Backbone as CSV, one residue per row, in Angstrom:
resi,resn,N_x,N_y,N_z,CA_x,CA_y,CA_z,C_x,C_y,C_z
1,MET,-130.558,110.908,-66.802,-131.838,110.252,-66.620,-132.151,110.179,-65.135
2,SER,-133.379,110.386,-64.791,-133.813,110.364,-63.409,-133.757,108.955,-62.847
3,GLY,-133.476,108.842,-61.577,-133.460,107.543,-60.929,-134.850,106.981,-60.744
4,ARG,-135.852,107.839,-60.813,-137.224,107.391,-60.610,-138.131,108.146,-61.569
5,ALA,-138.642,107.462,-62.540,-139.546,108.080,-63.506,-140.983,107.690,-63.172
6,GLN,-141.892,108.608,-63.366,-143.294,108.350,-63.064,-144.007,107.808,-64.287
7,PRO,-144.784,106.729,-64.123,-145.600,106.263,-65.246,-146.687,107.294,-65.551
8,ASN,-147.122,107.327,-66.786,-148.130,108.309,-67.204,-149.556,107.830,-67.003
9,HIS,-149.774,106.511,-67.124,-151.119,105.961,-67.021,-151.088,104.637,-66.274
10,CYS,-152.193,104.314,-65.639,-152.346,103.023,-64.964,-152.405,101.921,-66.022
11,PRO,-151.637,100.832,-65.865,-151.682,99.757,-66.860,-152.982,98.949,-66.819
12,TYR,-153.814,99.150,-65.814,-155.062,98.400,-65.684,-156.275,99.168,-66.199
13,CYS,-156.418,100.443,-65.754,-157.620,101.190,-66.145,-157.320,102.353,-67.094
14,GLY,-156.046,102.732,-67.238,-155.672,103.797,-68.154,-155.784,105.200,-67.578
15,ASP,-156.238,105.331,-66.349,-156.383,106.655,-65.740,-155.012,107.200,-65.332
16,ASP,-154.945,108.502,-65.073,-153.671,109.110,-64.707,-153.639,109.576,-63.245
17,ASN,-154.512,109.035,-62.424,-154.569,109.380,-60.998,-153.596,108.476,-60.231
18,LEU,-152.278,108.669,-60.480,-151.244,107.808,-59.914,-150.471,108.513,-58.808
19,TRP,-150.106,107.745,-57.792,-149.355,108.253,-56.649,-148.310,107.221,-56.258
20,PRO,-147.156,107.664,-55.748,-146.189,106.691,-55.223,-146.823,105.927,-54.065
21,HIS,-146.644,104.630,-54.058,-147.180,103.813,-52.968,-146.195,103.863,-51.813
22,LEU,-146.651,104.262,-50.667,-145.785,104.341,-49.497,-145.713,102.965,-48.848
23,PRO,-144.535,102.336,-48.913,-144.412,100.967,-48.397,-144.348,100.931,-46.878
24,ALA,-144.579,99.743,-46.346,-144.410,99.535,-44.912,-142.932,99.655,-44.567
25,GLU,-142.632,99.823,-43.314,-141.247,100.014,-42.885,-140.352,98.824,-43.219
26,ASP,-140.916,97.636,-43.333,-140.108,96.440,-43.597,-140.055,96.081,-45.083
27,ALA,-140.465,96.994,-45.960,-140.459,96.711,-47.402,-139.023,96.637,-47.931
28,GLU,-138.825,95.804,-48.968,-137.486,95.597,-49.529,-137.030,96.765,-50.391
29,ALA,-137.882,97.270,-51.269,-137.492,98.332,-52.201,-138.438,99.519,-52.064
30,PRO,-138.185,100.425,-51.138,-139.083,101.567,-50.960,-139.140,102.443,-52.205
31,GLY,-140.337,102.896,-52.552,-140.509,103.777,-53.693,-140.610,103.074,-55.026
32,ALA,-140.661,101.746,-55.034,-140.701,101.007,-56.291,-142.125,100.779,-56.791
33,SER,-143.123,101.030,-55.968,-144.508,100.748,-56.340,-145.305,102.028,-56.545
34,TRP,-146.333,101.919,-57.374,-147.266,103.010,-57.639,-148.671,102.540,-57.335
35,GLU,-149.539,103.468,-56.949,-150.937,103.123,-56.718,-151.820,103.987,-57.592
36,CYS,-152.842,103.357,-58.137,-153.845,104.075,-58.916,-155.039,104.305,-57.997
37,ARG,-155.373,105.554,-57.774,-156.479,105.858,-56.869,-157.826,105.835,-57.571
38,SER,-157.828,105.533,-58.861,-159.090,105.374,-59.583,-159.594,103.943,-59.476
39,CYS,-158.709,102.966,-59.759,-159.128,101.556,-59.710,-158.604,100.840,-58.464
40,LEU,-157.869,101.568,-57.610,-157.367,101.055,-56.332,-156.437,99.856,-56.486
41,ARG,-155.599,99.895,-57.517,-154.603,98.841,-57.724,-153.213,99.389,-57.466
42,LYS,-152.312,98.497,-57.030,-150.911,98.835,-56.823,-150.099,98.055,-57.844
43,PHE,-149.090,98.705,-58.453,-148.265,98.017,-59.447,-146.835,98.519,-59.365
44,ASP,-145.918,97.749,-59.923,-144.502,98.095,-59.970,-144.099,98.388,-61.403
45,VAL,-143.118,99.256,-61.558,-142.530,99.554,-62.857,-141.051,99.228,-62.744
46,LYS,-140.550,98.392,-63.651,-139.156,97.992,-63.594,-138.486,98.225,-64.943
47,TYR,-137.333,98.847,-64.891,-136.528,99.071,-66.097,-135.631,97.858,-66.292
48,HIS,-135.728,97.212,-67.456,-134.960,96.001,-67.724,-133.695,96.268,-68.519
49,GLY,-133.603,97.378,-69.212,-132.414,97.708,-69.991,-132.766,98.062,-71.421
50,MET,-131.728,98.311,-72.196,-131.899,98.700,-73.590,-132.047,97.463,-74.469
51,ILE,-132.755,97.622,-75.587,-132.899,96.543,-76.561,-132.052,96.895,-77.785
52,ALA,-131.703,95.866,-78.547,-130.896,96.098,-79.734,-131.730,96.778,-80.811
53,ARG,-131.132,97.700,-81.522,-131.791,98.398,-82.612,-131.889,97.473,-83.819
54,PRO,-133.050,97.354,-84.462,-133.162,96.514,-85.659,-132.211,96.989,-86.754
55,GLY,-131.485,96.088,-87.377,-130.579,96.438,-88.455,-129.202,96.889,-87.995
56,GLY,-128.908,96.744,-86.691,-127.594,97.142,-86.180,-127.556,98.594,-85.767
57,ASN,-126.412,99.028,-85.297,-126.235,100.425,-84.855,-125.886,101.324,-86.029
58,ARG,-126.711,102.327,-86.250,-126.448,103.289,-87.320,-126.478,104.669,-86.774
């Protein structure tokens, strides 16, 4: 699995005009943010982990 996966659509407007947001030099987590150039919003995507499968592991 890639260390950095790209989102497919903006969570605000649904457009796919997404670019990695280039953080300032003093940013804590470089490369963690994305910018939508359609609605001009910046957002983060975070992986929280796996969820349990309903009904147990089969």
